[in-house]
N, C-alpha and C positions, 0 to 999 in steps of 0.2 A: 504493500500500500504506500501511496505517496500522500503526504499531507501538505496542503498549501495554505499559506497565511497571507492575506492581502492587508495593505495599509495605505493610507494617504487620501482616502475619499473625503468629501466634505461639500460645503456649499460655496459657490463662487458666482460672481456676476458674469453675464455674457461678455465675451472678449477676454476673460481671465484665463489663468493657467492652473493646472494641478499635475502632480506627479504621483502615480500609483506605483507601489512596490509589492513584490510577492516573493516569498521565500519558500522553497520546497524542502521538505524533510522526510525522513523515513527511508523507504526503499527507493532511493533516487538513481541507482545504477540503471542505465538503459533508457533514461529520459532522452528523447530526441527533440521533439518540438515543444516549445513553451509559448504561451500566448495569452491573449485577453479576449474575453467576450463580454457582451453586455445584454441586459434585458430590461427594456422599458415596460411600464405598466400596460398590460393588454397586448403586448407584442411577444414574438418568439425571441429566444436568445440568438444573438448573432455574434460571430467572431469578427473582431475589429482589427486585430493584428496578431501576427505570429512570427516566430523566429526559429529556424532549424538549428541542428547541431553544427552545421557548417557556417552559420552566421547569416544565411539568406533570410531576409525579412519580407513579409508581404503585409499589406493593409487594405482594408475595405475602401472602396471609392469614396464613401461618405466622410472618411477621416483623413484621406491622403493630404499631405502637406500640413496637417495640423497635429497628428499623433505620431510619435516616434517610439518604437519599441527597442529596448536594449536588453542585453543579457550578460550576466557574469557566470561563466561556465564553472569556474572553480567554486563559487559560493552557491550555485544552484538558485540564483535569483533572476527575476525578470522585472523590468520596470516599463512603465508606459508614461511618457511625457506628453501631456496634452496642452496645447495652446489654442488661442482663439476659440474658446469653448462657446458652444451655442446651446440654447434651451433644448434643442432636440437631442443633445448629448446626455441629457438627464436619464439616468438608468442605474441599476445595480451592476457593477463591473466585477467580473469573475476572472480570476487567473486560472489557467489550466496547464497541465503537463501531459504529454503523450509518451507512452513507453513502447519501446520495441520489444519483441518483434510483432506483437499482435495489435499494436496501435490502441491499446487501452488508454482512455482519457480520464484523467482525474481533475476534479474541479475544486476550487476553494469555496469558502462560504460567501464571499462577495463583499463588496464595499460600496456604499451609496455615493453617487456623484449627482449633485443637484446644481443645475445652472439656471440662475434667475435672469429674467429679461429686464 
């Protein structure tokens, strides 16, 4: 099992910035992809950014140019730097980690991000 602990959520005005952090613990050997997803009220969870074991990162079109994902492989941490936040970014943000070889995905408990207009 992999445990994931997020931190850094909060309330920010539109145009502001937040940085989310996530630390993985437990059975971390074999983690290949780490990333962030979010779920707004009444909507399905969506992946906003991910980063692989080789450092390749991808992000959803809705956050491109505003969200940057980074990872510390030695510490098993992944961060999400968010700038120019918009009210539509309001959601619970979840960190995840995917383990080889079966691609099992583990999720954190989530951290609330609220962007006021």
